[in-house]
C-alpha positions in Angstrom: 41.0 -70.0 53.0 40.6 -66.2 52.4 40.1 -65.5 48.7 43.0 -63.4 46.8 42.1 -60.0 46.3 41.3 -58.8 42.6 42.7 -55.6 41.4 42.3 -54.3 37.6 44.6 -53.9 35.2 43.3 -50.8 34.2 41.5 -48.1 35.8 39.4 -45.2 33.7 38.5 -42.7 35.9 36.1 -40.0 34.5 35.3 -36.8 36.0 34.1 -32.8 35.2 37.0 -32.1 37.2 40.0 -34.1 35.4 42.5 -31.5 34.5 39.7 -28.6 35.5 40.2 -27.0 38.9 36.4 -26.2 40.1 36.0 -27.6 43.3 36.8 -30.4 46.1 36.9 -33.3 43.6 39.8 -32.0 41.5 41.7 -32.5 45.0 40.5 -35.8 45.7 41.8 -37.0 42.0 44.8 -35.3 41.9 46.2 -36.2 45.1 44.7 -39.7 44.9 46.3 -40.3 41.4 50.2 -40.2 42.7 49.4 -43.7 44.7 47.4 -45.1 42.0 50.2 -44.7 39.3 52.7 -46.4 41.6 50.9 -49.6 40.8 49.7 -49.2 37.0 51.5 -46.5 35.6 50.3 -45.2 32.1 47.5 -48.3 33.0 45.7 -45.4 35.1 44.0 -43.2 32.6 41.7 -40.2 33.9 39.1 -38.7 31.4 38.1 -35.2 31.4 36.1 -32.4 29.5 38.1 -30.3 26.7 36.9 -27.3 28.0 39.9 -24.8 26.4 39.3 -25.6 23.1 42.4 -24.0 21.3 43.6 -22.0 24.4 46.3 -24.0 26.3 45.1 -25.5 29.7 46.9 -25.1 32.9 46.8 -28.6 34.4 47.6 -30.6 31.0 50.5 -31.3 29.3 49.6 -32.1 25.6 51.5 -35.4 24.4 50.4 -36.0 20.9 52.6 -38.9 20.7 50.8 -40.6 23.5 48.4 -44.1 22.1 48.8 -41.9 18.6 47.5 -44.8 16.4 44.4 -45.3 18.9 43.8 -41.7 18.6 43.6 -41.9 14.8 41.2 -44.8 15.2 38.9 -42.7 17.8 38.8 -39.9 15.2 37.2 -42.0 12.6 34.9 -43.0 15.1 33.9 -39.3 15.5 36.1 -39.4 18.8 38.1 -36.1 19.3 40.6 -35.8 22.1 44.0 -34.8 23.3 46.4 -37.1 25.0 48.3 -36.3 27.2 49.4 -35.7 31.3 47.8 -34.2 34.1 49.8 -31.8 35.6 50.0 -33.0 39.0 52.4 -35.3 41.0 52.6 -39.0 39.2 52.0 -37.2 36.1 49.0 -39.7 35.3 47.9 -40.3 31.9 44.8 -37.8 31.0 42.8 -38.0 27.9 40.7 -34.6 27.4 37.9 -35.4 25.3 35.3 -32.8 23.0 32.2 -33.3 24.0 30.4 -30.9 21.8 30.3 -33.1 18.8 27.5 -35.2 20.3 24.9 -32.3 21.2 23.1 -33.3 17.8 22.7 -37.2 19.1 21.1 -35.6 22.5 17.2 -36.9 22.3 18.5 -40.5 20.3 20.7 -40.7 23.7 18.3 -39.8 26.1 15.8 -41.7 24.5 18.0 -44.8 24.6 19.0 -44.1 28.3 15.2 -44.1 28.9 14.3 -47.2 27.6 17.3 -49.0 29.0 17.5 -47.3 32.5 14.6 -45.4 32.9 16.5 -42.4 33.2 14.2 -39.4 33.1 15.8 -36.6 31.3 12.8 -34.7 29.9 12.9 -32.4 33.0 16.3 -31.5 32.0 17.8 -27.5 32.4 21.3 -26.2 33.6 24.3 -27.8 33.0 22.3 -31.2 32.5 22.9 -31.6 28.9 26.6 -30.4 29.2 27.5 -32.9 31.7 25.8 -35.4 30.0 27.2 -34.8 26.6 30.7 -34.9 28.2 29.8 -38.6 30.6 28.6 -39.5 27.2 31.6 -38.7 25.4 34.0 -40.3 28.2 32.4 -43.2 27.8 32.9 -43.6 23.8 36.7 -42.8 24.6 36.4 -46.1 27.3 34.3 -47.6 24.6 36.9 -47.2 21.5 40.1 -47.9 23.9 38.9 -51.0 25.5 38.1 -52.6 22.1 41.2 -51.4 20.0 44.0 -51.8 22.5 42.6 -53.6 25.3 40.6 -56.3 23.8 43.3 -57.5 21.8 45.4 -58.4 25.0 45.8 -61.6 26.4 44.8 -63.4 28.9 41.6 -60.8 29.2 42.7 -57.8 30.9 40.7 -56.7 34.3 39.0 -53.4 33.8 37.4 -50.5 36.0 35.8 -47.4 34.7 34.9 -45.4 37.5 32.8 -42.1 37.3 32.3 -39.3 39.7 29.2 -37.5 40.5 25.5 -37.4 38.5 27.7 -35.8 36.1 29.3 -38.9 34.8 26.5 -41.4 35.3 25.1 -41.3 31.8 28.7 -42.9 30.4 28.7 -45.5 33.7 25.3 -46.4 32.4 26.5 -46.5 28.5 29.6 -48.9 29.7 27.3 -51.1 31.7 25.5 -51.5 28.9 27.9 -51.8 26.1 30.6 -53.7 27.9 29.9 -55.5 30.1 33.2 -57.0 31.3 34.0 -53.4 32.2 33.6 -53.6 35.9 31.9 -49.8 36.8 32.3 -47.6 40.4 30.0 -44.7 40.5 30.9 -42.7 43.2 28.6 -39.5 44.2 30.1 -37.2 46.5 27.3 -35.3 47.5 23.5 -36.5 46.4 22.6 -33.9 44.0 18.9 -33.9 46.3 20.2 -33.8 49.7 22.5 -30.7 48.7 19.3 -29.3 46.9 17.3 -30.0 50.7 19.8 -28.5 52.6 20.7 -25.4 49.9 16.8 -24.8 50.3 16.7 -24.2 53.9 14.7 -27.6 54.5 15.5 -29.6 57.5 17.8 -32.7 56.2 18.6 -34.8 59.0 15.7 -34.6 61.5 13.2 -35.7 58.1 15.5 -37.9 56.5 13.8 -41.3 57.0 10.7 -39.1 56.2 12.3 -37.8 52.8 11.4 -39.5 49.5 14.1 -38.5 47.2 11.8 -38.7 43.9 9.0 -36.4 45.8 11.4 -33.9 46.8 13.5 -33.7 43.5 9.3 -33.1 41.9 9.2 -30.0 44.6 12.6 -28.8 44.0 12.9 -29.1 40.2 15.8 -31.5 40.6 13.8 -34.6 38.5 16.5 -35.4 35.9 19.5 -34.8 38.3 17.9 -37.3 40.8 17.2 -39.6 37.9 20.4 -39.9 36.5 21.8 -40.6 40.4 19.3 -42.9 41.3 19.4 -45.1 38.0 23.1 -45.4 38.0 23.6 -46.0 41.9 21.0 -48.8 41.3 22.8 -50.4 38.2 26.4 -49.9 38.7 28.8 -52.7 40.1 30.2 -50.9 43.1 28.2 -47.8 44.4 30.5 -45.6 46.8 30.1 -42.4 48.5 32.8 -40.7 50.9 31.6 -40.5 54.2 29.0 -42.5 56.4 26.8 -39.5 56.7 26.4 -39.3 53.0 25.8 -43.1 52.7 22.6 -42.5 54.9 21.7 -40.0 52.6 22.2 -42.3 49.8 20.2 -44.9 51.4 17.2 -42.7 52.3 17.4 -40.7 49.2 18.5 -42.4 46.1 17.1 -45.8 47.6 20.7 -47.8 47.5 22.8 -48.5 50.6 26.6 -47.8 49.0 28.6 -51.3 49.2 31.8 -49.1 50.2 32.4 -45.9 52.0 35.9 -44.0 50.4 36.9 -41.5 52.5 38.7 -38.6 51.1 43.0 -38.6 51.9 45.2 -36.5 50.6 49.4 -35.8 49.8 50.9 -33.5 52.2 54.0 -33.1 49.6 52.9 -29.4 48.8 52.9 -28.7 53.1 56.3 -26.2 53.3 58.7 -27.6 55.4 61.2 -26.1 58.1 62.7 -22.9 57.7 60.2 -22.5 54.3 57.2 -23.0 56.2 58.1 -20.3 59.0 58.9 -17.9 56.0 55.7 -18.2 54.7 53.6 -18.3 57.5 55.4 -15.0 58.7 54.6 -13.7 55.1 51.1 -14.7 55.0 50.8 -13.2 58.5 52.2 -9.8 57.5 50.1 -9.6 54.4 46.6 -10.6 56.3 47.4 -8.0 58.8 48.2 -5.2 56.6 45.0 -5.5 54.2 43.2 -5.2 57.8 45.3 -1.8 59.0 44.9 -0.6 55.4 41.4 -1.1 55.2 40.9 0.2 59.1 43.4 2.8 59.2 43.5 1.0 62.9 46.8 -0.3 64.4 46.6 -4.2 64.8 48.8 -5.9 66.9 51.4 -8.5 64.8 50.5 -11.0 67.6 46.9 -10.9 66.9 45.3 -14.5 66.1 44.0 -14.7 62.6 41.1 -16.9 61.7 39.3 -17.8 58.6 36.3 -20.0 57.0 36.7 -20.6 53.2 35.0 -22.8 50.7 32.3 -22.3 48.2 29.9 -19.5 48.5 26.9 -21.9 50.0 25.5 -19.9 52.6 23.5 -22.2 54.9 25.1 -25.5 53.7 29.5 -24.2 55.0 27.6 -22.5 57.4 28.9 -18.9 56.0 25.7 -17.4 58.2 26.5 -18.6 61.3 30.4 -18.2 61.4 29.6 -14.1 60.8 27.1 -14.5 63.8 29.9 -16.2 65.6 32.2 -13.6 65.0 29.8 -11.3 65.9 29.5 -12.6 69.4 33.0 -12.9 69.7 33.0 -9.1 68.9 30.0 -8.5 71.6 32.4 -10.5 74.2 35.7 -8.7 73.5 36.5 -8.0 77.3 37.0 -11.8 77.7 39.9 -11.7 74.9 43.7 -11.5 75.9 44.2 -10.7 72.2 42.7 -9.0 69.1 41.1 -11.6 66.6 41.3 -10.7 62.9 38.7 -13.1 61.0 38.5 -13.4 57.1 35.8 -14.9 54.6 37.8 -16.3 51.7 34.9 -17.3 49.9 34.3 -16.5 46.2 31.7 -14.2 45.3 30.8 -12.3 41.7 34.1 -10.0 42.1 34.1 -6.9 39.7 37.6 -5.8 40.5 40.2 -5.5 43.2 39.8 -2.1 45.0 42.2 0.9 43.7 42.1 2.5 46.9 43.0 -0.5 48.6 45.8 -1.4 46.6 47.6 2.2 46.3 47.5 2.2 50.3 49.2 -1.2 50.7 51.9 -0.1 48.4 52.8 3.3 50.0 52.5 1.3 53.6 55.5 -0.9 52.5 57.0 2.2 51.8 56.7 3.4 55.3 53.9 5.7 55.1 51.0 5.3 57.9 47.2 5.8 57.8 45.1 6.5 60.6 41.4 6.8 59.1 39.9 3.8 57.3 38.6 3.7 53.8 35.4 3.0 52.7 33.2 0.1 53.0 36.6 -1.4 55.2 35.0 -4.4 55.4 36.2 -6.0 52.2 38.5 -6.0 49.7 37.6 -6.6 46.4 34.2 -4.7 44.8 31.6 -6.8 43.7 28.9 -6.9 41.1 25.3 -5.9 43.0 27.4 -5.5 46.2 24.7 -4.1 47.8 22.8 -8.1 47.2 25.7 -9.4 48.8 24.6 -11.9 51.7 27.7 -11.7 53.7 28.2 -7.9 53.4 24.2 -7.4 54.2 24.5 -9.6 57.2 27.9 -7.8 58.6 26.1 -4.5 57.8 22.8 -5.2 59.9 24.7 -6.4 62.8 26.9 -3.5 62.9 29.9 -5.3 62.0 31.6 -2.2 60.5 35.4 -2.7 61.8 35.4 0.4 63.8 38.5 1.3 65.3 39.7 0.2 68.7 37.3 -2.7 68.3 39.4 -5.9 69.3 37.7 -8.1 66.6 37.5 -7.4 63.1 35.6 -9.2 59.9 37.0 -8.8 56.4 35.7 -10.6 53.0 38.2 -12.0 50.9 35.6 -12.6 48.1 37.9 -13.7 45.5 39.7 -16.8 44.4 43.2 -16.9 46.2 45.3 -18.0 43.1 48.4 -15.6 43.8 47.3 -12.8 41.4 43.9 -11.6 42.6 45.6 -7.6 42.9 45.3 -7.3 46.5 46.1 -10.6 48.7 48.3 -11.9 45.9 48.9 -15.3 47.5 47.9 -19.0 46.8 45.2 -20.2 49.1 47.8 -22.5 50.7 50.0 -19.7 51.5 47.1 -18.3 53.2 46.4 -21.2 55.3 49.7 -20.6 56.6 49.2 -17.5 58.3 46.0 -18.4 60.2 45.8 -19.4 64.0 42.4 -20.9 63.5 40.4 -21.9 61.0 36.2 -22.8 61.1 34.4 -24.8 59.2 30.7 -24.7 60.7 29.1 -26.8 57.7 25.5 -27.9 57.8 26.3 -30.1 54.5 29.3 -31.4 54.0 29.8 -35.2 52.9 33.5 -35.1 53.6 35.3 -31.4 53.9 38.9 -31.1 52.5 39.4 -27.4 53.9 39.4 -28.5 57.8 41.5 -31.8 56.3 44.4 -29.1 54.4 44.3 -27.1 57.6 45.4 -29.4 60.0 48.3 -30.6 57.2 49.4 -27.3 57.8 49.6 -27.3 61.1 46.2 -25.2 61.9 43.4 -26.1 64.2 40.4 -26.2 63.2 36.2 -26.0 64.2 34.0 -28.1 62.2 30.8 -30.0 62.9 29.3 -33.5 63.1 27.3 -32.7 60.3 30.6 -33.1 58.2 32.2 -36.4 57.2 35.7 -35.1 58.6 34.2 -34.1 61.6 32.7 -37.7 62.0 36.2 -39.1 60.8 38.2 -36.9 63.4 35.6 -38.0 66.0 36.3 -41.8 65.9 39.8 -41.6 65.7 40.0 -39.7 69.0 37.9 -42.8 70.3 34.2 -40.8 69.7 35.1 -37.5 70.9 37.6 -35.1 69.7 38.0 -31.3 70.9 40.6 -28.4 69.9 43.5 -29.7 72.6 43.6 -32.8 69.8 43.8 -30.3 67.1 40.2 -30.4 66.0 36.6 -29.3 67.6 33.9 -30.9 66.4 30.7 -29.3 67.2 27.5 -31.0 67.6 25.3 -29.3 64.8 21.4 -30.5 64.2 18.7 -29.0 61.7 17.9 -26.3 64.8 20.6 -25.4 67.1 22.1 -22.3 64.8 22.6 -20.4 68.5 24.4 -23.0 69.9 27.2 -23.3 67.1 27.5 -19.8 67.5 27.8 -19.7 71.1 30.4 -22.8 70.5 32.4 -21.2 68.0 32.6 -17.9 69.7 34.0 -20.0 73.1 36.5 -21.9 71.3 38.1 -19.3 69.7 38.3 -17.4 72.7 40.0 -20.4 74.3 42.7 -20.7 72.2 43.2 -16.9 71.5 43.9 -16.5 75.6 46.2 -20.1 75.3 49.4 -19.4 76.4 52.0 -19.6 73.4 53.3 -23.3 74.5 49.7 -24.7 74.8 49.0 -23.2 71.2 51.9 -24.8 70.0 50.8 -28.5 71.0 47.5 -27.9 70.0 49.3 -26.8 66.5 51.4 -29.9 66.7 48.1 -32.2 67.6 46.2 -30.7 64.1 49.3 -31.7 62.1 49.2 -35.6 63.9 45.8 -35.9 62.9 46.4 -35.0 59.3 48.8 -37.8 59.0 46.1 -40.2 59.4 44.3 -39.3 56.4 46.9 -39.8 53.7 45.8 -41.8 51.0 48.5 -44.3 52.0 46.4 -44.9 54.8 42.8 -44.7 52.8 43.5 -46.1 49.5 42.9 -49.5 50.6 39.2 -48.6 50.7 39.3 -48.1 47.0 41.3 -51.3 46.0 38.1 -53.0 48.2 35.7 -51.1 45.9 37.9 -52.3 42.6 37.6 -56.0 44.5 33.9 -55.8 44.9 33.2 -54.5 41.5 35.3 -56.9 39.7 34.3 -59.5 41.4 30.6 -58.7 40.2 32.1 -58.4 36.2 33.2 -61.7 36.7 29.8 -62.9 37.9 28.2 -61.7 35.3 30.3 -63.1 32.7 30.0 -66.1 34.2 26.2 -66.4 33.8 26.4 -65.2 29.8 28.9 -67.9 29.2 
């Protein structure tokens, strides 16, 4: 007879990105929250850093009445928090903790960490101390809440503490030590040493089995991050990651196979429907093409194919280099295209300011004026600090990509965060996606890949690689091989086949651009259909498996101590 699966009465989940929108983990947690909240209500509690102080956090709605008695007790224990709700669908409880008060105890905390878990914090630098003090503060929140609120309940509540990324590792180990009855889960969304190997232009995949994670950490000055990640993985009740490709990386570099793979789902309630979808797509296309016309002084057809790449400015890991190479090869093969192609790099860089000359020209164009001369540097929308050192502009210049008048293929760098108020585009990222015909994410290092998943949710087919977790998942969904006809083209990528990847991207763009409108429509619909298989309603089961795994471990530990 199959044993009934255990499910927690309380889940505490911590991340540097709770109510703090800085990366992809924000999307993972914020979209998953609604599904879990439906099962747990206010017994699902997220813990994030109080980075805002006296300023208002735009992602957090404070409610001082929430757990007010506990807040008073926590303050007596030296734990200062703000309680409220995360301003996302489901409005789950969020606790923001002030971690600055723990800096004076830092050396003592690190010494205890070494004595109990052999975590090496001696080589710490950069964001290690900040992350670790937050991790410690978050764990103290859980400890205080458990002892003052949950421990009084009968029968004893089943509690899970879930930490995301190495930044929460110290706290996960603290809970493991101080509250052994609480089940712990640790998720690495990308190993710090794997990302570093890839980012330092070393071949990660062909040599993965030959790498020693600790040795590479010494070489790349990553000892402390490697140590906290490796030891947390070793001690936690349930060690998880987001894809099979990263699971392999964990086994080799952290010397610990993962217990459960937790693929990243999403909710699609942010995707507009019906007439609103069409209206927003039309507006985004118009804005992107007007920016192109204003920069280049060229006439660009309304039916030009718009393609883009986006994400963090990780030159090799995100494939920004190969995207530029592919667009250049497309430019040199323009005689094979039936339509113009406008490509965008939507990657935040060190922005100085929006271009006044471009903003002024866009305003005049809206009033009916036309221009037939290019602006200076007609390849970028915002001026950068130290622009002469920017890698994307440098590569474009070296390849002779200057968006000359009459060229059928143009490439434009939008180096700002697309928040809707950047001074040029003035549309949010999700509104900009709608205007695309095709998105390209030729990642070299991508444990999952939210950007392609978001693209297909907006009916925008995409190109990715089989070094991305999402790409491998899409392959599997299609029975082992998927092509653009089904909404996603997954290109084979290795440590060394840069040129083949660039050619494959070029050829796929030509194929899509030259397809009939009816075929493009079918491809777009297939992209949307694929995205529906990655909703949290499909993927949440993996989390239930992880909760059961961790709770069983905690029960076994409790039984041994009786």
